[in-house]
Backbone as a ProteinNet text record, in pm:
[ID]
protein_1_A
[PRIMARY]
MRKIVFAGLFVLVACGGKLTDEQRRKMHEDMEQHQIVKLSDAEIMTGALDQGREIFKALETVHFDPAKTDSVARHYHAHARWIVPGSGNAMEVERQLIEAYVIGAETGSTQDNIQKIYKEGRQEDYDSVLYSRPLVSPLPDGAVNVDGVWNIYRAKKDVILSLSKKQK
[TERTIARY]
2334.4	2298.6	2296.8	2250.5	2248.6	2390.2	2483	2621.8	2676.9	2640.2	2687.2	2631.6	2503.3	2440.2	2505.3	2525.8	2587.4	2733.4	2803.3	2941.8	2946.7	2854.8	2848.4	2817.5	2728	2693.7	2813.7	2885.8	3004.3	3110.2	3132	3231.6	3193.2	3065.8	3020.4	3041.7	3011.6	3028.2	3176.2	3256.1	3399	3470.1	3424.5	3487	3443.6	3353.8	3306.9	3212.5	3167	3076.9	2939.5	2875.9	2741	2642	2531.5	2425.5	2319.8	2273.1	2161.5	2035.6	1931	1805.5	1754.6	1771.1	1726.7	1807	1938.4	2022.6	1987.6	1962.9	1927.5	1793.7	1695.9	1565.3	1578.3	1656.2	1677.3	1744.9	1842.5	1913.3	1817.4	1730.9	1634.6	1534.4	1490.7	1399.3	1465.4	1592.6	1665.2	1679.3	1706.3	1719.8	1586.3	1475.8	1344.7	1310.8	1349.9	1320.8	1398.1	1511	1593	1569.8	1473.6	1439.8	1369.3	1393.9	1330.7	1189.2	1093.9	953.4	903.6	846.9	797.7	645.9	599.6	456.7	423.7	309.8	267.1	216.4	208.3	158.1	13.9	-64.4	-204.2	-211.3	-122.6	-119.8	-82.2	12.6	55.3	-59.6	-126.9	-235.7	-355.9	-388.1	-497.5	-462.4	-337.7	-292.9	-294.2	-253.2	-253	-395.1	-490.3	-630.6	-682.2	-652	-694.2	-629.8	-500.9	-430.9	-484.7	-518.1	-576.8	-709.2	-789.6	-917.6	-895.8	-794.7	-762.5	-720.4	-637.5	-593.2	-711.7	-799	-917.2	-1005.7	-1023.8	-1103.6	-1039.9	-906.7	-837.2	-859.2	-860.8	-888.6	-1032.1	-1123.7	-1263.4	-1277.1	-1199.5	-1211.5	-1168.4	-1080.7	-1040.9	-1122.4	-1229.2	-1322.1	-1251.2	-1147.3	-1072.2	-1017.5	-989.4	-933.3	-794.8	-775	-645.4	-527.2	-548.8	-440.2	-398.7	-491.1	-462.2	-435.6	-472.2	-456	-310.5	-220.2	-78.3	-25.8	-70.4	-25.6	-70.6	-194.2	-246.7	-167.7	-147.7	-73.6	69.2	133.5	270.6	277	176.9	172	171.9	105.5	96.3	202.2	296.9	399.6	333	239.9	163	158.6	102.1	79.7	-64.7	-142.1	-284.6	-311.2	-390.6	-427.4	-576.6	-639.2	-780.5	-785.6	-852.4	-862.6	-1010.8	-1046.8	-1184.7	-1189	-1304.8	-1314.8	-1275.2	-1194.2	-1149.4	-1029.8	-970.9	-856.4	-735.3	-669.4	-552.8	-425.5	-423.3	-300.7	-299.7	-394	-400.4	-298.5	-237.1	-146.6	-229.8	-165.5	-236.8	-318.7	-260.1	-333.1	-452	-437	-547.4	-659	-621.3	-721.3	-801.2	-730.1	-797.1	-892.7	-848.7	-934.2	-1058.4	-1041.8	-1157.5	-1256.4	-1204.2	-1293.3	-1370.7	-1301.7	-1368.3	-1475	-1447.1	-1547	-1667.3	-1643	-1754.2	-1842.3	-1780	-1856.4	-1926.1	-1855.3	-1913.6	-2030.1	-2028	-2137.2	-2268.3	-2259.1	-2379.5	-2443.3	-2359.9	-2411.1	-2425.5	-2385.6	-2397.7	-2279	-2167.5	-2048.4	-1940.6	-1933.4	-1831.3	-1764	-1693.9	-1626.6	-1479.4	-1416.1	-1274	-1191.5	-1064.4	-981.2	-836.3	-759.2	-614.7	-544.7	-439.6	-364.9	-216.1	-147	-1	53	151.8	219.6	358.3	380	502.9	615.9	737.4	856.2	861.7	918.1	924.5	1002.8	939.7	1006.2	1012	957.1	964.5	825.9	752.7	615.9	608.2	720.7	714.9	733.2	769.5	798.2	732.2	663.2	600.5	665.2	672.5	736.6	640.2	517	418.1	278	182.8	43.1	-39.9	-151.1	-242.1	-380.2	-425.6	-561.2	-645.2	-757.4	-844.1	-986.6	-1050.6	-1189.3	-1263.4	-1373.1	-1448.5	-1542.3	-1567.3	-1672.7	-1783.7	-1902.7	-2015.8	-2128.8	-2213.2	-2333.3	-2452.7	-2566.5	-2684.2	-2745.3	-2796.7	-2867.5	-3017.9	-3099.4	-3245.5	-3306	-3243.6	-3300.1	-3259.5	-3188	-3147.7	-3006.7	-2946.9	-2808.8	-2714.8	-2585.8	-2487.5	-2389.7	-2337.1	-2238.3	-2104.8	-1997.9	-1865.1	-1810.8	-1800.5	-1748.5	-1597.2	-1532	-1387.3	-1339.3	-1208.3	-1149.3	-1030.8	-1026.2	-908.2	-812.7	-689.3	-584.6	-479.9	-454.9	-359.2	-247.9	-127.5	-10.2	69.7	114.1	203.4	311.6	432.3	542	517.3	551.4	535.4	611.5	728.1	810.8	735.5	667.4	593.3	475.2	411.8	301.4	354.2	466.2	524.6	568.9	633.3	675.8	556.2	448	327.5	269.5	269	216.1	304.3	436.3	526.7	514.5	486.2	466.6	339.7	236	109.7	122.4	215.7	232.4	299.3	367.2	442.2	356
1134.9	1043.8	1116.9	1240.6	1318.1	1340.7	1362.2	1384.3	1263	1144.1	1020.6	1009.8	1040.3	1033.2	1133	1256.4	1357.5	1323.7	1267	1226	1115.5	1021.4	913.9	968.5	1064.3	1127.5	1203	1274	1348.7	1255	1142	1044.8	991.1	961	910.1	1012.5	1138.4	1243.2	1268.7	1271.1	1297.4	1187.4	1065.5	952.8	945.5	1031	1027.9	912.7	847	733.5	779.4	696.5	726.9	642.2	702.8	630.1	590.1	468.6	427.5	494.2	493.9	553.6	483.8	352	275.1	314	329.1	368.1	509.3	598.1	736.2	740.4	663.5	658.1	603.9	497.3	436.8	536.3	610.1	707.4	818.5	864.7	968.6	916.9	792	733	725.8	684	676.3	814.1	914.6	1050.5	1098.4	1066.9	1107.5	1038.1	911.3	838.2	893.3	955.7	1006	1153.9	1214.6	1352.7	1358.7	1466.1	1484	1535.6	1465.9	1502.8	1529.1	1646.8	1680.5	1665.3	1569.7	1544.3	1540.8	1594.5	1588.1	1447.3	1415.9	1284.9	1265.6	1372.6	1364.4	1333.3	1393.8	1366	1220.8	1169.7	1030.4	936.2	960.5	871.5	880.6	1000.3	1015.5	944.3	961.7	892.7	742.2	695.2	550.8	495.5	571.9	529.1	518.8	619.8	617.1	500.7	478.4	368.3	233.5	221.5	98	68.4	172	154.3	112.5	170.7	135.2	-12	-56.9	-196.7	-288.4	-249.5	-331	-344.4	-235.5	-241.6	-337.3	-335.2	-427.3	-572.1	-595.6	-730.6	-771.2	-675.7	-704.5	-744.9	-679.3	-709.9	-851.9	-909.9	-1050.2	-1142.4	-1088	-1163.5	-1232.7	-1167.2	-1216.3	-1357.1	-1390.2	-1520.6	-1533.9	-1634.1	-1648.5	-1659.1	-1717.1	-1730.7	-1594.7	-1499.6	-1368.7	-1261	-1286.9	-1187.8	-1147.4	-1245.2	-1214	-1129.2	-1158.2	-1080.7	-935.7	-915.8	-780	-707.2	-772.4	-710.3	-677.4	-767.6	-745.4	-625.3	-612.6	-500.2	-366.3	-361.6	-238.6	-231.7	-322.2	-328.6	-336.9	-429.6	-446	-593.5	-619.4	-756.2	-762.3	-854.8	-865.3	-996.6	-988	-1106.7	-1105.3	-1222.4	-1241.3	-1307.9	-1245.7	-1298.3	-1311.7	-1426.7	-1449.4	-1441.1	-1406.3	-1400.3	-1534.1	-1527	-1646.8	-1714.4	-1652.2	-1711.2	-1718.2	-1831.6	-1850.3	-1791.7	-1763.9	-1712.9	-1560.5	-1492.9	-1346.5	-1285.3	-1176.5	-1102.5	-1023.7	-972.6	-903.5	-785.8	-702.9	-587.1	-632.8	-742.6	-795.7	-849.5	-915	-965	-849.4	-743.3	-627.1	-562.6	-552.4	-492.1	-575.8	-705.7	-790.8	-788.4	-782.1	-769.4	-637.9	-530.7	-400.7	-404.6	-472.4	-482.8	-566.1	-673.1	-755.8	-674.1	-599	-513.6	-402.3	-345	-238.8	-286.9	-413.9	-469	-466	-478.5	-474.7	-336	-232.9	-95.7	-42.9	-123.1	-82.4	-5.2	-6.5	67.1	-30.5	-50.7	-140.7	-73.7	34.5	105.4	67.9	101.5	71	157.2	119.9	181.4	181.4	276.3	280.1	293.2	215.3	213.9	230.6	294	299.7	173.2	112.6	-2.9	45.2	45.8	101	-0.4	54.8	-29.6	-85.3	-202.7	-265.4	-177.7	-149.6	-73.9	76.1	124.3	267.4	318.8	364.6	410.8	548.2	617.3	749.7	744.2	627.8	618.7	494.4	509.5	394.7	371.1	244.9	212.7	156.6	127.4	77.9	114.1	93.5	121.7	-1.8	-12.3	-125.5	-71.5	-104.2	-71.5	-195.6	-179.2	-294.6	-262.2	-364.3	-348	-478.7	-472.2	-594.6	-629.1	-757.3	-803.8	-855.9	-804.3	-839.6	-897.4	-974.7	-1027.9	-998.2	-963.9	-930.4	-1054.6	-1035.7	-1141.9	-1118.1	-1221.5	-1206.3	-1100	-1076.9	-979.5	-835.3	-815.2	-680.6	-644.2	-720.1	-695.4	-748.3	-727.9	-779.1	-871.3	-965	-1059.1	-1027.8	-1020.4	-997.6	-1132	-1147.2	-1271.3	-1279.9	-1165.6	-1159.5	-1018.8	-999.8	-868.3	-883.4	-796.9	-788.5	-689.1	-732.2	-646.9	-627.1	-502	-469.3	-386	-440.8	-375	-307.8	-184.3	-114.2	-45.3	-45.5	26.4	176.8	250	395.5	454.6	399.6	447.1	434.5	321.6	301.4	397.6	426.6	523.5	660.1	701.1	832	838.4	732.3	731.5	743.2	674.4	683.3	824.5	885.3	1021.4	1121.7	1104.2	1198.3	1187.1	1067.9	1052	1122.5	1121.4	1186.9	1338.9	1391.2	1535.8	1594.4	1511.7	1562	1576.3
-219.9	-325.8	-458.8	-458.3	-582.3	-633.1	-539.6	-580	-652.4	-605.2	-668.5	-810	-825.5	-957.7	-1052	-1004.5	-1089.8	-1119.5	-1021.4	-1045.2	-1150	-1141.2	-1240.9	-1378.6	-1386.3	-1513.3	-1568.6	-1482.1	-1523.3	-1579.7	-1513	-1559.2	-1696.6	-1715.1	-1844.9	-1955.9	-1927.2	-2027.2	-2052.3	-1946.7	-1959.1	-2036.6	-2023.5	-2092.6	-2238.6	-2277.1	-2414.9	-2442.3	-2336	-2352.2	-2396.7	-2471.1	-2518.2	-2440.2	-2404.6	-2335.7	-2437.7	-2424.8	-2508.9	-2454.7	-2533.8	-2488.1	-2362.7	-2357.3	-2240.6	-2116.4	-2130.2	-2016.8	-1970	-2065.3	-2032.1	-1957	-2005.2	-1940.6	-1798.7	-1782.3	-1650.5	-1555.7	-1606.9	-1524.1	-1479.1	-1568.5	-1531.7	-1429.1	-1443.5	-1344.7	-1208	-1205.4	-1078.4	-1015	-1097.4	-1043.8	-986.7	-1053.6	-1004.2	-872.7	-859.5	-736	-617.7	-643.6	-534.1	-505.7	-574.6	-544.3	-409.5	-339.2	-208.8	-230.8	-172.4	-182.5	-41.6	-20.5	112.7	114	192.2	207.8	356.1	390.2	530.1	560.1	687.1	728	681.3	685.8	640.8	491.4	411.9	267.9	241	318	301.5	335.5	447	488.6	394.2	347	250.1	120.1	75.8	-44.8	-27.4	89.4	116.6	115.9	169.3	168.6	24.8	-56.4	-197	-272.1	-246.2	-312.6	-266.2	-139.1	-88.3	-156.2	-174.4	-244.2	-389.5	-451.7	-590.3	-600.7	-508	-507.7	-481.3	-388.8	-359	-482.8	-557.1	-680.4	-780.7	-787.3	-878.1	-834.3	-703.1	-652.6	-685.1	-677.3	-712	-858.3	-945.4	-1088.4	-1120.9	-1039	-1060.1	-969.4	-910.1	-825	-708.8	-656.3	-540.2	-563.6	-688.7	-724.9	-661.3	-574.1	-506.1	-602.4	-719.5	-816.5	-873.5	-876.1	-934.6	-830.3	-706.4	-599.9	-582.1	-581	-564.3	-679.1	-801.1	-917	-906.3	-866.1	-849.8	-741.2	-628.4	-517.8	-560.1	-630.7	-676	-770.5	-856.2	-950.4	-875.9	-762.5	-683.4	-572.9	-572.1	-466.5	-329.5	-317.9	-194.4	-156.2	-39.8	8	56.1	-0.1	34.7	107.1	214.4	293.4	321	310.1	343.2	479.2	574	710	745.5	800.8	845.4	998.1	1055.4	1201.7	1264.8	1368.8	1439	1375.5	1274.9	1205.2	1297.7	1298.1	1384	1326.3	1195.8	1134.6	1121.8	1185.5	1179.5	1275	1231.1	1317.7	1418.7	1520.5	1628.4	1576.1	1491.6	1439.5	1355	1282.7	1202.1	1291.4	1400.2	1495.6	1555.7	1593.9	1652.3	1552.1	1426.7	1324.5	1298.3	1289.3	1260.2	1376.7	1500	1616.2	1609.6	1570.9	1559.2	1450.1	1340.4	1233	1276.5	1351.6	1399.7	1494.1	1585.3	1677.1	1599	1501.3	1419.8	1335.3	1296.2	1215.3	1292.3	1423.9	1507	1506	1489.7	1486.7	1344.6	1246.6	1106.9	1054.2	1124.6	1082.7	1035.6	905.5	849.6	730.1	756.3	647.9	641.7	528.7	513.4	608	624	726.1	680.2	730.2	704.9	839.8	859.4	985.8	957.5	1049.2	1042.2	1107.5	1045.5	1103.9	1146.6	1277.1	1332.6	1330.9	1320.7	1331.3	1472.4	1485.8	1618.2	1715.1	1828.4	1933.9	1909.2	1797.5	1766.9	1731.8	1830.1	1809.3	1743.1	1728.2	1667.2	1515.9	1462.4	1319.5	1261	1151	1086.8	951	911.5	784.5	681.1	722.9	627.2	674.3	583.5	614.8	583.3	652.4	634.6	599.4	479.2	437	461.7	529	555	512.3	457.2	413.2	435.1	510.2	536.2	420.5	405.2	315.5	404.8	384	469.7	386.1	452.6	387.3	477.9	417.5	498.7	562.8	681.5	753.3	740.7	760.9	747.3	839	955.7	1049.2	1017.7	906.5	867.2	909.1	997.8	1039.1	930.6	950.4	855.5	926.5	852	902.4	835.8	914.5	858.8	811.3	678.2	620.8	636.3	630.4	642.4	610.4	619.1	595.3	501.2	400.1	314.9	378.6	401.1	456	347.6	313.5	207.8	269.7	268.3	325.2	213.9	240.8	148	228.5	173.9	237.4	223.9	326.3	325	206.8	179.2	67.9	-64.5	-86.5	-211	-221.9	-109.7	-109.6	-151.6	-93.2	-123.8	-269.6	-319.5	-459.7	-553.5	-522.9	-606	-602.8	-484.9	-473.2	-546.1	-539	-605.8	-757.4	-810.1	-954.7	-999.6	-915.2	-950.1	-946.9	-865.5	-854.6	-978.4	-1053.7	-1170.3	-1290.5
[MASK]
++++++++++++++++++++++++++++++++++++++++++++++++++++++++++++++++++++++++++++++++++++++++++++++++++++++++++++++++++++++++++++++++++++++++++++++++++++++++++++++++++++++++

């Protein structure tokens, strides 16, 4: 891919063509996106957890308004879903997470979580991550009730691109 970019740059220079500032900026951004970045799996998952928390805070600032939730998620190249216990439209992984949060609420353990979402049929490789965070309300007896769970999906590629921009 780098050869193609450099060949394109060579052709532009050889033809005597001039690049506008906007074209030059776009070309540099494309070159940066195609640079090889080596990150360990632990770095990716830690970064994904931090990014999930950042997206959740952004959702909090708009008070989880459904009209604004999609805009916030789109800004972060993510997909956000609100799932309540017993929801029929929850995916299998979401159902498992909400069950774990309900059971965890009984013991007082309702912290946020990050999961790898594997490609279908390939358990050795994942293509996205799922950040989940429950919203709970206290009960009169001191226990907590799980009102629902925010699930925030991000592509692994977007997590890596965000991390590589922070390293520069």
